[in-house]
Structure formats: C-alpha cells, structure tokens
FIMI-425417 format. One record per residue (C-alpha): x, y, z; residue in three letters. Coordinates in steps of 0.02 Angstrom, whole numbers. Example, Ala and Ser with C-alpha at 12.3 -4.5 7.8 and 13.67 -1.06 7.14 Angstrom:
% residues 2
        X        Y        Z   code
      615     -225      390    ALA
      684      -53      357    SER
This chain:
% residues 362
        X        Y        Z   code
        0        0        0    UNK
       68      171      -47    UNK
       46      335       47    UNK
      106      512       21    UNK
      206      590      164    UNK
       65      712      202    UNK
      -54      564      228    UNK
       56      481      358    UNK
       -8      578      510    UNK
     -189      531      473    UNK
     -139      350      449    UNK
      -46      344      614    UNK
     -190      429      705    UNK
     -295      273      673    UNK
     -177      177      788    UNK
     -161       27      674    UNK
       23        8      635    UNK
       78     -101      490    UNK
      222     -224      503    UNK
      336     -137      376    UNK
      356       45      324    UNK
      469       78      175    UNK
      530      257      151    UNK
      613      295      -14    UNK
      662      455     -102    UNK
      794      591     -108    UNK
      725      728        4    UNK
      817      713      171    UNK
      706      829      273    UNK
      542      746      227    UNK
      617      572      248    UNK
      682      619      421    UNK
      514      692      473    UNK
      420      538      413    UNK
      541      424      506    UNK
      523      529      664    UNK
      333      515      655    UNK
      346      326      638    UNK
      469      310      782    UNK
      356      414      894    UNK
      205      308      849    UNK
      306      150      881    UNK
      360      209     1054    UNK
      181      254     1097    UNK
      127       79     1045    UNK
      257       -4     1155    UNK
      397      -38     1031    UNK
      531       20     1151    UNK
      677      -88     1095    UNK
      766      -27      936    UNK
      896     -103      821    UNK
      974      -23      666    UNK
     1058     -115      523    UNK
     1150      -21      386    UNK
     1180     -121      227    UNK
     1352      -71      164    UNK
     1438     -163       24    UNK
     1405     -328      -62    UNK
     1464     -433       85    UNK
     1335     -378      213    UNK
     1280     -521      326    UNK
     1092     -532      305    UNK
     1081     -676      427    UNK
     1097     -549      567    UNK
      941     -458      507    UNK
      841     -618      489    UNK
      900     -681      658    UNK
      858     -518      746    UNK
      684     -519      671    UNK
      650     -689      747    UNK
      711     -646      922    UNK
      618     -543     1050    UNK
      686     -384     1130    UNK
      795     -404     1284    UNK
      686     -300     1399    UNK
      519     -292     1309    UNK
      403     -390     1200    UNK
      402     -267     1056    UNK
      547     -201      954    UNK
      576      -77      814    UNK
      699     -127      679    UNK
      771       -7      551    UNK
      856      -69      393    UNK
      952       62      297    UNK
     1008       26      118    UNK
     1097      187       61    UNK
     1136      119     -113    UNK
      959       55     -145    UNK
     1038     -108     -206    UNK
     1028     -251      -82    UNK
     1108     -374     -204    UNK
     1054     -552     -242    UNK
     1072     -616      -64    UNK
      988     -460        6    UNK
      845     -475     -117    UNK
      807     -651      -59    UNK
      826     -600      124    UNK
      708     -453      108    UNK
      577     -560       23    UNK
      591     -689      162    UNK
      586     -552      293    UNK
      430     -473      217    UNK
      338     -638      211    UNK
      360     -671      397    UNK
      340     -490      454    UNK
      207     -460      585    UNK
      166     -304      684    UNK
      123     -405      839    UNK
      300     -394      908    UNK
      407     -315      771    UNK
      391     -152      676    UNK
      512     -122      532    UNK
      569       38      447    UNK
      664       17      284    UNK
      760      171      223    UNK
      800      184       37    UNK
      861      321      -80    UNK
      773      368     -242    UNK
      741      211     -344    UNK
      735      191     -531    UNK
      595      100     -622    UNK
      686      -67     -621    UNK
      715      -59     -433    UNK
      533      -13     -402    UNK
      478     -166     -501    UNK
      600     -284     -414    UNK
      538     -434     -317    UNK
      611     -373     -152    UNK
      531     -200     -163    UNK
      363     -275     -213    UNK
      374     -390      -63    UNK
      405     -244       55    UNK
      258     -150      -22    UNK
      141     -297        5    UNK
      199     -317      185    UNK
      151     -142      239    UNK
      157       41      188    UNK
      270      122       57    UNK
      304      309       67    UNK
      382      393      -84    UNK
      478      549      -29    UNK
      487      668     -177    UNK
      574      837     -176    UNK
      465      992     -164    UNK
      471     1071     -337    UNK
      485     1259     -360    UNK
      303     1277     -410    UNK
      247     1188     -251    UNK
      368     1276     -134    UNK
      265     1433      -92    UNK
      117     1327      -39    UNK
      232     1214       65    UNK
      306     1367      151    UNK
      134     1438      186    UNK
       77     1273      263    UNK
      232     1266      373    UNK
      205     1445      430    UNK
       25     1406      473    UNK
       79     1253      573    UNK
      190     1364      683    UNK
       53     1495      706    UNK
      113     1620      577    UNK
       42     1676      411    UNK
       56     1796      266    UNK
      -76     1908      192    UNK
     -187     1831       57    UNK
     -155     1978      -60    UNK
      -17     2020     -183    UNK
      106     2066      -46    UNK
       85     1893       32    UNK
      115     1809     -135    UNK
      271     1915     -161    UNK
      335     1867       10    UNK
      309     1682      -26    UNK
      394     1699     -196    UNK
      540     1790     -115    UNK
      555     1654       18    UNK
      546     1515     -113    UNK
      679     1597     -223    UNK
      799     1604      -76    UNK
      782     1422      -23    UNK
      745     1330     -186    UNK
      828     1160     -194    UNK
      877     1164       -9    UNK
      729     1107       95    UNK
      833     1083      251    UNK
      883     1266      242    UNK
      701     1314      212    UNK
      655     1221      372    UNK
      790     1315      467    UNK
      730     1482      400    UNK
      553     1441      454    UNK
      615     1399      628    UNK
      709     1564      630    UNK
      548     1658      589    UNK
      461     1570      735    UNK
      599     1630      852    UNK
      608     1807      785    UNK
      424     1850      773    UNK
      270     1808      876    UNK
      124     1708      812    UNK
       14     1800      689    UNK
       34     1883      520    UNK
      206     1921      447    UNK
      248     2062      326    UNK
      353     2054      169    UNK
      481     2165      255    UNK
      498     2041      399    UNK
      523     1896      278    UNK
      649     1996      178    UNK
      749     2043      332    UNK
      756     1868      404    UNK
      773     1745      260    UNK
      947     1713      193    UNK
      990     1666       14    UNK
     1027     1479       37    UNK
      958     1411     -126    UNK
     1044     1261     -205    UNK
     1033     1224     -391    UNK
     1092     1090     -510    UNK
     1125     1100     -695    UNK
      971      997     -739    UNK
      858     1121     -649    UNK
      940     1257     -754    UNK
      897     1166     -916    UNK
      717     1144     -860    UNK
      702     1330     -819    UNK
      768     1378     -992    UNK
      646     1262    -1080    UNK
      505     1333     -974    UNK
      552     1511    -1026    UNK
      586     1566     -846    UNK
      715     1701     -883    UNK
      738     1775     -709    UNK
      746     1605     -627    UNK
      869     1538     -756    UNK
      985     1686     -733    UNK
      975     1669     -545    UNK
     1018     1484     -561    UNK
     1166     1522     -673    UNK
     1234     1646     -546    UNK
     1204     1519     -407    UNK
     1295     1380     -499    UNK
     1443     1495     -528    UNK
     1446     1546     -344    UNK
     1438     1364     -289    UNK
     1591     1322     -394    UNK
     1504     1216     -525    UNK
     1611     1177     -677    UNK
     1571     1290     -825    UNK
     1597     1146     -945    UNK
     1458     1045     -860    UNK
     1337     1192     -869    UNK
     1378     1213    -1054    UNK
     1354     1028    -1086    UNK
     1180     1034    -1010    UNK
     1126     1183    -1115    UNK
     1208     1117    -1273    UNK
     1129      944    -1255    UNK
      956     1021    -1251    UNK
      996     1132    -1401    UNK
     1060      984    -1503    UNK
      908      879    -1455    UNK
      792     1019    -1509    UNK
      882     1030    -1676    UNK
      872      842    -1704    UNK
      687      840    -1665    UNK
      654      993    -1775    UNK
      747      913    -1920    UNK
      643      755    -1901    UNK
      483      857    -1901    UNK
      540      954    -2055    UNK
      570      785    -2136    UNK
      386      742    -2115    UNK
      387      645    -1953    UNK
      255      680    -1820    UNK
      310      765    -1660    UNK
      299      609    -1548    UNK
      409      509    -1666    UNK
      530      654    -1685    UNK
      549      662    -1495    UNK
      580      476    -1481    UNK
      715      485    -1614    UNK
      794      631    -1520    UNK
      791      525    -1361    UNK
      681      647    -1265    UNK
      570      579    -1127    UNK
      478      626     -967    UNK
      459      807     -911    UNK
      578      865    -1048    UNK
      464      787    -1178    UNK
      321      901    -1125    UNK
      435     1053    -1130    UNK
      493     1008    -1306    UNK
      313      986    -1362    UNK
      280     1165    -1310    UNK
      431     1250    -1391    UNK
      464     1150    -1550    UNK
      310     1201    -1651    UNK
      356     1386    -1633    UNK
      542     1365    -1672    UNK
      618     1345    -1845    UNK
      763     1239    -1901    UNK
      860     1394    -1952    UNK
      843     1470    -1778    UNK
      901     1309    -1697    UNK
     1046     1294    -1818    UNK
     1106     1466    -1762    UNK
     1088     1410    -1581    UNK
     1193     1256    -1618    UNK
     1327     1371    -1692    UNK
     1319     1482    -1536    UNK
     1337     1329    -1424    UNK
     1490     1277    -1525    UNK
     1571     1446    -1496    UNK
     1530     1439    -1311    UNK
     1605     1265    -1303    UNK
     1770     1342    -1353    UNK
     1754     1478    -1221    UNK
     1731     1356    -1077    UNK
     1885     1262    -1139    UNK
     1994     1418    -1146    UNK
     1974     1469    -1329    UNK
     1930     1649    -1369    UNK
     1810     1717    -1500    UNK
     1816     1898    -1559    UNK
     1627     1921    -1550    UNK
     1600     1838    -1382    UNK
     1648     1883    -1202    UNK
     1815     1821    -1140    UNK
     1747     1753     -976    UNK
     1669     1580     -992    UNK
     1525     1620     -874    UNK
     1484     1778     -971    UNK
     1480     1669    -1126    UNK
     1363     1547    -1041    UNK
     1251     1692     -992    UNK
     1243     1748    -1173    UNK
     1205     1571    -1235    UNK
     1068     1555    -1104    UNK
      988     1720    -1156    UNK
      999     1675    -1341    UNK
      914     1509    -1305    UNK
      777     1589    -1201    UNK
      747     1717    -1338    UNK
      740     1585    -1475    UNK
      615     1477    -1379    UNK
      504     1619    -1320    UNK
      332     1632    -1401    UNK
      313     1782    -1517    UNK
      167     1888    -1569    UNK
      127     1880    -1756    UNK
      242     1992    -1856    UNK
      380     1993    -1725    UNK
      540     1897    -1756    UNK
      672     1830    -1641    UNK
      783     1962    -1566    UNK
      965     1921    -1553    UNK
     1000     1767    -1658    UNK
     1012     1861    -1823    UNK
     1171     1942    -1761    UNK
     1264     1776    -1750    UNK
C-alpha cells in the first residue's frame, strides 16, 4: 500500500500500525520527518527496543537481520527494527533476504522501517521492493518542486502559528522566500524555525520575511535546463549565478545547455522531414518532463533558428575550454550567460509579425 508523506499523520492517528514501512526518495528533510513520526508512533505503541542495520557493500551479513527479526527484545516484547540501504541495491542475497523477511513480518511484536534512496523504475519493479510494499506501507519521498514551494512554506508557517496576507504582498513574500531556499529544503526548514523565534504568532509582513530569510538556494544543472525550456528568464539567470557561486564547472553547465539545443535541432529536423512530433521526440531521445517542454517550444521554433543556436553553443564550447572568440565575451560564465539568453529568446513565443531578437546577429 502506498501513501504520500502528508497522509502519514492521518494513517498513524488510526492507531493501526503495519508491520513494515518503507521510506524511499531523495528529500532528506521529509524522509527524516516521516521516520520521526513513525518512531514516535512506535514508542507510543510499546515498541521500546530498537535495532538499526546499515547495509554497506556486497558482503553484508543478512543472517543478522533475519536472526534479529525472529528474536524478541531483551527487555520488552516489542521491538523496532530499522534497515538502511543507502545504495538502494541489496544485491542477490539481500533481495532473497528481504523477500523472506517481508513474508514473515508481523506487527504483533516487530515493527520495521526500511530506508532507501530514490529508486529507478527497475528497482521499483523488483521482487524485493514489491514484497516490502505488500507487507506494509510504502512512502515515496519526492522533492518539493519550485512551483509547489510557496504553498509548502505557507503550510509550514501556518503550522507554527504564523501567516502571510492573502493579497499580492503575501504572494510576493512567498515567492521571495521560495527563491531564496529553492533546492535546499533543510535550509528552508531552518529559515522557518528562525521566523518562529524572531516574530510572535500571527501575520508576517514582506519586510519581515525579507529581513530574516537568507539566500541559501541550491541548484543543479538539470534544474537550469528545465528553467530555460520553461522560458523562466529571471529564474534561469539566478540559477546560473548560483551555480557559478557554488563552484560548479562551466563545462558541465555548457554541456547541459548544449545537449538540449542539439536535441531540439534533431527533433526539429525530423519534423521538417515529415515525421510527427511524438516520433521526432523519440528519435531525439527525449522523454519525461523534458518531452512536455519540447512539445511546447518545438512548433514555434524553426530549423534555421536552432541551427544558429547550435553554432552559438559551439562557440561557447570553445570559451569554456579556454578558446577565445572575437565576438564573444572572454569570460566563460559571461559566454554561458549569453548562450542562455539567446536560447531563451529563440524559444520564447512571439506575437505575429515579431521575429526573434538576437540570433540574427550571430
């Protein structure tokens, strides 16, 4: 049975604990909070003895886990067992052990928490993960995306007795907060705790948020590519500056942008050759969220525009590798900024009769 993290509290309030709870995902704060809720519920239900096993390497001794599950606690009848698999790959022996463990799991005397990182499709369909899912509750811990972050912040503020106005100023404050903590939910949690210490319960102003919240956002190059494809100019520029400040390699940032440009050109060429958009995207090896972004921008972008973008990406490739170009900035990050703006401009929707702005100069 699968639950979302926000459904866990209501489930636990019923007082009917399952034998196995499997937490998997790559958001540390939400995973920690879910685990804390489960530990508290277990203590309240009398599971006062606790053992933790961390699966490290291919030579982990699974017999210890199976043996511990069959023995009672030293000082109590109920015990909580946590199995942590940081790699998400228990191996052949571990797969068999987890399936055996899940089959004999019972909440009468043993409650089990299994901690896993983000799993790919193959891992989710594995026999051992399916066995854990059948034995109890599975909680998928997904990151809070940028579009969801203001609402998440508002809910957290409300939970600690604080709020923002429901007008434009409140929305601006939430957007400001989200911009400063994007990609760093642990820091967002700390900033919320700071607000609870600095100000009493009740409404907060934009000025109070602005004065208290630090810029602790964390970005990765793939988020940057998604922002460019979505046409989010301010956010993309802020990400580029953040990646530079964090010491990200310019060559990796260029590779991310250039890969999207080349994929757009391949798909556009396939469409110009008479192939439908879905087939063109498959041939360009574009899937998932990126596929939806390509579906939005490709119909409004010509092959000639994308060819000029490919040429610009080629020039920028030289910049990040130390080669100079007379018509481009000397600094690699300034060159990346120009390539980013050219790409945003080329992919932006235009009113009839208006052409693209900067690409004709290349």
